[in-house]
N, C-alpha and C positions, 0 to 999 in steps of 0.2 A: 607721429604714428609709430615710427620704428622704435623710438625709446619706449613707448608703451608695450610694444611686442617683446622687447628685451626684458622689461620689468616683469611682464606676465609670465614669461618663460623661465624666470630665475628659479622659482620654487621647483618646477618640474625638473630643471637641470640639477638642482641640488639633490632631489630625491633619486634621480637616476644614477648620479655619481656615487651617492651613499650606498645604494642597494646593488648596483650592477658593476661598479668598477672595483676590481680586486687588485690593489697596488702590489701586494706580495706576489701575485701570479705574474704581473707584468714585469716586475723587477726581482726575480728570485735570488739574484746574486749581489744585490746592492745594499745589504744591511749596513755596510760600513763605507763603501765607496759612493760617490755621487751618482745619482740616477737622473737622466734627462727625460722629462715628460714633454712630448711633442704635441702641440696644439696647432690646428690649422683653421683659420676663419675664411670661409669661401665667400666671395662676393663682398669683400670688405668695404668697398668704396673709399671714402677719404675720412671716415670717422664723423662724429665722436662715438656713435653707438657701437661700433666694432670694438672700441676699447672697453666699453661697459660690459659687453658680452664676454670678452676675454677675461676681464677682472672677475666676473661672476664665476667663470669656470675655475680660475686659479684658486679663488677663495674656497670653492666647494671641494676641490681636490686636496687642498691643504687641510681643510677641516676633516676630511676623510682620513688623511694621513695622521693627523693629531689624535684621532679617536681610535687608531689601531691598537689592538690588544697587545701586540708585540712591539718590537723596536720601531721607532719612527724612522722613515726613510729620509735620507738627505737629498731631497728633491731640488732640481733646477728645472726651469721651464724655458722651452724654445717655442716661440709663437711665430707662425708663418702667416702673413697676411696676403691673401690671394684676390686678384681681380683681373679684368681684361688688360691687355697690353696698353690700351689707351687710357687707363685709369691714372689719375694724378697722384702717383706714389710720393712725389716730393711733398705735396701738401699733407698727405697721410703721415709721413715720418716727421715732418715739422710739428705735427699736432700730437705726437706721442706724449703720454703723461710724463711729467717731470720725474716722478718717483718710480717709473717703471723699471729702472735699473735694479731696484731692490726686489723686483718680482719676476721679470722675464727678459730674455734676449729676443730681439725682433728681427724679422727678415721679410722681404717682399718676394712674392712668387707670382709673376705675371703669366697669364694664360687662361684659357677657358676651363671652367670646372667640369665641363662635359668630356674632358679627356684626362689622361694621367698627368699628374703634377709632381708626385713624390715617389721615391723609391719604394719597392715592395716592403710591406710590413714595417713602415717607418713612422706611422702616425698612431698616437694613443687616443686622441679625441679630435674629431672633426665637427665643425659647427657651421651651419648656413642659415641665415635669417633674412627673410623678405627678398630673396634673389631668384628662387627657382621658377617664378612666373615669367622670367625673361628666357625665352626659348632661344636656341642657337641660331635660327634662321627663319625667314618667312617660308611657310610650307611650299614645297615645290609645285603643288597643285594650283597655287595662287599667283605665282610669279608671272605667268603668261596671261592671266585673266584680265578682263577689261575693267572698266570703272566699277568700283564697289561703293556701297552706301555709307561706309564708315572706315576710319583709319584703324579700327581695332576689330577684334573678334567679339562682336556684341552678343553672340549666342542666338540671334534671331534667324540667321541664315544657316540652315542645317549643313549645307555643303562646306561652307567656310568653317563652321564649328568642328566638323568632322576632320577637316584638313589640319586645323590647329591641334586638335586632340591627338591625332596621329603623330604629329611632329613632337608634341609634348611627351608622348609615350616613348618615342625613340630616344629623346634626350634623357629621360629619366633612366632608361635602361643603360645608357652610356655613363651617366653619373654614378649609378650604383655599381656598375662593373668596375669603374675606376677606383672608387672608394674601397671596394672589396679587396682590391689588390694592395692598396696603400695602408689600410688599417691593420694593426697587429691583432692577433687573436686575443679576444677579450676587450678590445677597444670599443669606443662608443662613437656614434654618429648622431648629432643633434640637429633636428630640422624644424624650423619655424617657417610656415609658408602661408601665403594668401590663398583662401579657399572660398568657394561659394557653396551654400547648402543645396542639396538635391532639389531639382526643379526650378532653381533660380537661374536667371540669365544676367550677364554682365550689364546689358543695356538698361536694366531696371534698378541698378545700384547707383549710389552717389558717384563712385569712381567712374563707372561707365558713362554716366551722363556728362561728367566733366570732360572726358576724352572725346565724346561725340561733339560737345560744344567747341572744344579745341579744334577738332577736325573741320567743323563748319567755318570757324574763323580763319583757318588756314586756307581753305578754298576761296573764301571771299577775298582775302588778302592777295592770293595769287592771281585771281581774276582782275583785281584792281591794278596790280603791277603790270600784268600783260597789256591791259588797255592803255596804261599811261606811258610805259617805256618800250612797248613793242618787244617784250621778252616772251618767248614761247617755251614754257616748260610744263604745260598742263598735263602732257602725257605722263611725265614722271610723277606728278602729284596724284594723278588718278590711280596709280599703282602703288603709292606709298602706303605702307602698313606697319603699325607698331608690332615689334616682335615680342609680345607678351601674351601669355595665356593663363588665366586663373582656373585652376582645376576645380572640378565638382567633387565635393566631399560627401560621400554616401554614409560614412560612419559619423553619427552625431557626437561621438566622444572625441573626435579629432585624432590627430597623430600622437603617438608616444615617441619617446626617444628610441632610436633603433639600435639594438645591441648586435 
């Protein structure tokens, strides 16, 4: 699925870079000296789709550079791969494309993308794909609640949906505030995110049904283990909740790349 998202977003990325990214404005003094174009991929996981996304960006920027009516800039690319501190960065870097030395320099940046990760005005293009549905924490309104009917925000319980929506809004504000500080003037932020159409609820989608089934299996397994081995952890299970929320998209045309 993630590969399909990257492939679908490729043309939109190319158009945005072609029409919105002015390399001469970003590097006004680099006609002869080397210019470093800094890309950050947020929520990179361990690949390989993150490498595809980065390669699409680099190809689009190079194409834009080659089509320039004035002197072509001597660009070099610095790519920062970001994910949580428990991400398997060793696997990520072992999987780096063999030819990438000809395209870009790579670095890992651990930490939550809901906070600052880079110095002020240091990024030229940020990209995040299929990651923003993971919220930073279980909403505070739910942490002390009793047993719930699902391990996810199904959309059927209005109080639960409201709590998740509130946490998602707070996270988005933190995300955009951080990127606003990190992006240079004239930089781009590309977002691909999972969304539900207006009026839909997650429980009625294939993904929602899969997670509800997973939750039911988890409860059955826990009850069996408790009966067999006299292990008591049902209280923890009853409050277990997946920390993801799929936003409701009221605009049928979807998101564009944010400038």
